[in-house]
C-alpha positions in Angstrom: 41.6 -14.9 1.9 41.7 -16.9 -1.2 43.2 -20.1 -1.9 44.7 -19.4 -4.6 45.1 -16.0 -6.7 46.7 -14.8 -10.2 46.8 -11.5 -11.3 48.5 -10.0 -14.5 49.5 -13.4 -15.7 51.1 -12.7 -18.9 52.6 -15.0 -21.6 54.2 -15.5 -25.6 55.6 -16.9 -27.6 57.9 -15.4 -29.6 55.6 -12.6 -31.4 52.6 -14.4 -30.5 50.9 -13.2 -27.5 49.2 -16.2 -25.6 47.8 -14.7 -22.2 47.2 -11.1 -21.9 47.3 -9.9 -18.3 45.1 -13.0 -16.7 43.5 -13.0 -13.5 42.2 -15.9 -11.7 40.8 -16.1 -8.1 40.4 -20.1 -6.6 38.5 -19.8 -2.8 38.2 -22.9 -1.0 36.1 -25.5 -2.6 35.4 -24.0 -5.6 35.6 -25.9 -8.8 36.1 -23.8 -11.7 35.7 -24.7 -15.2 37.9 -23.3 -17.8 36.0 -22.5 -21.3 36.7 -21.6 -24.6 38.1 -22.7 -28.2 41.1 -24.0 -29.1 43.7 -21.5 -28.6 42.8 -19.2 -26.6 45.3 -19.6 -23.8 43.5 -22.6 -21.6 46.0 -24.8 -21.0 48.9 -22.6 -20.9 47.9 -20.6 -18.4 47.4 -23.8 -15.9 50.8 -24.8 -17.3 52.2 -21.1 -16.2 50.6 -21.4 -12.8 51.8 -24.6 -11.8 55.0 -23.5 -13.4 55.4 -26.1 -16.4 55.7 -22.8 -18.3 57.3 -19.8 -16.9 55.4 -16.8 -17.6 56.6 -13.8 -19.0 54.6 -11.7 -16.2 52.4 -12.0 -13.1 51.8 -13.1 -9.5 50.2 -15.6 -7.8 49.3 -15.6 -4.2 48.9 -19.2 -2.6 48.2 -19.6 1.1 49.1 -16.2 1.6 52.8 -17.1 0.4 53.6 -14.6 -3.0 55.2 -15.8 -6.1 56.9 -14.4 -9.1 55.1 -16.3 -12.0 58.7 -15.4 -14.5 61.5 -15.3 -11.7 60.4 -17.9 -8.8 63.4 -20.3 -8.3 63.7 -24.2 -7.9 62.9 -23.8 -4.3 59.8 -22.0 -4.6 58.3 -23.8 -7.3 59.2 -27.0 -5.1 57.2 -25.7 -2.1 54.2 -24.8 -4.0 53.6 -27.8 -6.0 53.6 -29.8 -2.7 49.9 -27.9 -2.9 49.4 -28.9 -6.0 48.0 -31.9 -8.2 48.2 -31.9 -11.5 46.2 -34.5 -14.3 47.4 -34.0 -17.6 45.4 -34.8 -20.9 47.4 -38.2 -22.0 47.7 -39.2 -18.3 51.8 -39.0 -17.9 52.2 -43.0 -16.3 55.2 -44.7 -16.3 54.8 -47.8 -18.6 57.3 -49.8 -16.7 55.4 -49.7 -14.0 52.3 -50.9 -12.2 49.3 -48.6 -11.6 50.4 -48.9 -7.6 54.0 -48.0 -8.0 53.0 -45.2 -10.3 50.6 -43.8 -7.5 53.8 -44.7 -4.6 56.3 -43.4 -6.5 56.4 -39.4 -5.9 55.3 -39.8 -2.5 58.6 -42.1 -1.4 60.9 -40.5 -3.7 59.5 -36.6 -3.5 58.2 -36.6 -0.1 60.6 -39.5 1.5 57.5 -41.4 2.8 58.2 -44.7 4.0 57.3 -47.8 1.4 54.9 -49.3 3.8 53.0 -46.0 4.8 53.2 -44.9 0.7 51.6 -48.0 -0.5 48.7 -47.4 2.3 47.9 -44.0 1.1 48.1 -45.3 -2.6 45.9 -47.9 -2.0 42.9 -45.9 -0.4 43.3 -43.4 -3.0 43.2 -46.0 -5.8 39.9 -47.1 -4.1 38.6 -43.9 -4.5 38.9 -43.4 -8.0 37.0 -47.5 -8.4 41.0 -49.2 -9.8 42.1 -50.6 -6.5 41.3 -53.8 -8.2 43.9 -53.2 -11.0 46.6 -52.1 -8.7 49.3 -54.5 -10.0 48.3 -54.1 -13.6 50.7 -52.1 -16.1 49.4 -48.9 -17.9 49.4 -50.8 -21.5 46.9 -53.4 -20.0 44.3 -50.4 -18.9 41.3 -48.3 -20.9 42.1 -44.7 -21.7 39.8 -44.1 -19.2 41.4 -46.0 -16.0 44.6 -44.7 -16.8 43.2 -41.3 -16.0 41.4 -42.3 -12.9 44.7 -43.8 -11.6 46.4 -40.4 -12.6 43.7 -38.9 -10.8 45.0 -41.2 -7.9 48.3 -40.2 -8.0 47.9 -36.3 -7.6 45.2 -37.5 -5.0 47.9 -39.4 -3.0 50.0 -35.9 -2.5 47.5 -34.4 -0.3 46.8 -31.2 -2.5 45.0 -28.5 -1.9 44.1 -27.8 -5.4 44.5 -29.8 -8.4 44.5 -28.6 -12.2 42.8 -30.8 -14.6 43.9 -30.1 -18.4 41.6 -31.6 -21.0 41.4 -34.6 -18.8 38.9 -36.1 -21.1 40.0 -34.9 -24.8 42.0 -38.1 -25.4 39.0 -40.2 -24.3 36.9 -42.6 -26.7 33.3 -40.6 -25.6 32.3 -44.1 -23.9 35.4 -43.5 -21.4 34.8 -39.6 -20.6 31.9 -40.6 -18.7 33.6 -42.3 -15.8 36.4 -40.5 -15.7 33.9 -37.2 -15.4 31.8 -39.2 -12.2 35.2 -39.7 -10.4 36.2 -36.0 -11.3 32.2 -34.9 -9.9 32.7 -37.3 -6.7 36.0 -35.0 -5.9 34.2 -32.2 -6.6 31.2 -33.4 -3.9 33.9 -34.4 -1.5 34.8 -30.5 -1.2 37.9 -31.2 -3.6 39.6 -27.9 -5.0 39.6 -27.7 -8.9 40.5 -25.9 -11.9 39.8 -27.5 -15.1 40.1 -26.7 -18.5 37.3 -28.3 -20.1 35.1 -28.9 -23.6 32.4 -31.0 -21.9 29.9 -28.7 -21.3 27.7 -30.8 -18.8 30.4 -30.8 -16.5 30.8 -27.2 -16.6 27.2 -26.6 -16.2 26.2 -28.9 -13.8 29.8 -29.8 -11.6 31.3 -26.9 -11.4 30.7 -23.7 -9.3 32.3 -21.1 -11.0 33.1 -20.9 -15.1 36.1 -18.3 -16.9 35.5 -18.0 -20.5 38.5 -17.6 -22.1 39.3 -16.4 -26.0 42.7 -15.1 -27.7 44.6 -14.8 -24.4 42.3 -12.8 -22.3 39.1 -13.3 -19.9 36.1 -12.9 -21.8 33.4 -13.1 -19.0 33.3 -15.0 -15.5 31.1 -16.1 -12.9 28.8 -18.0 -10.9 28.2 -21.2 -13.5 24.4 -21.4 -13.1 24.8 -17.5 -14.4 27.5 -18.1 -16.5 24.8 -20.3 -18.8 21.6 -19.1 -17.8 22.5 -15.4 -18.2 25.6 -14.5 -20.4 26.7 -11.2 -20.2 28.7 -11.0 -23.7 27.5 -11.5 -27.1 31.0 -13.8 -27.3 29.9 -15.9 -24.9 26.2 -16.5 -25.6 27.7 -16.8 -29.2 30.0 -19.9 -27.8 27.1 -21.7 -26.0 25.3 -21.5 -29.3 27.8 -23.4 -31.1 27.9 -26.1 -27.9 24.2 -26.1 -28.4 23.8 -24.9 -24.8 20.6 -22.7 -24.7 21.2 -19.2 -22.5 
């Protein structure tokens, strides 16, 4: 059984149809890169499957539990989020809290973990992303790349079965992008299941196991990463790869 399966996901804003019946299957250990031009619906898809946006239609099965993406209640959403992590484009760290407090907050408040245990867990995760020596810094004292690595540590601390990344490097200067991608590559190698909306073609080509290419709210093409880049089936996919200077 797949870890996550989405069927018939639809979302519109007024007359604008953003997602037109999108399906998605994620197996344990998958690293799925979601590619496509701006406005193709990639981020909206990610936000809908973590209930940051309410879909108009669609179902999602996670660990055998079926959720109605348009009508799930607060209790169901809270239960689902216990299995997931979300890394935002702009880090979403609390500026008035230290790095350590940013990571422990979700553990002590939402999960009622004792403070000492939460601190120990947070330090392990900060070590994993190379930020343990910045535990007492505040976000304003960090570079964008460092802040994003703290955000990844915060997601890891809740032991998610799957982490969603929404353009995790797009707010970063090019020289800081590498450190975040290296952290994500390390997570992938450790077996973490990830769905990554990204413009980073090198990550998609060399780290992801599966690629989904979207445009105008539909999945144009998907498949194993090697096959997607070496032998794309759709002309629109080939055109997109040419524009990204990837030889298909």
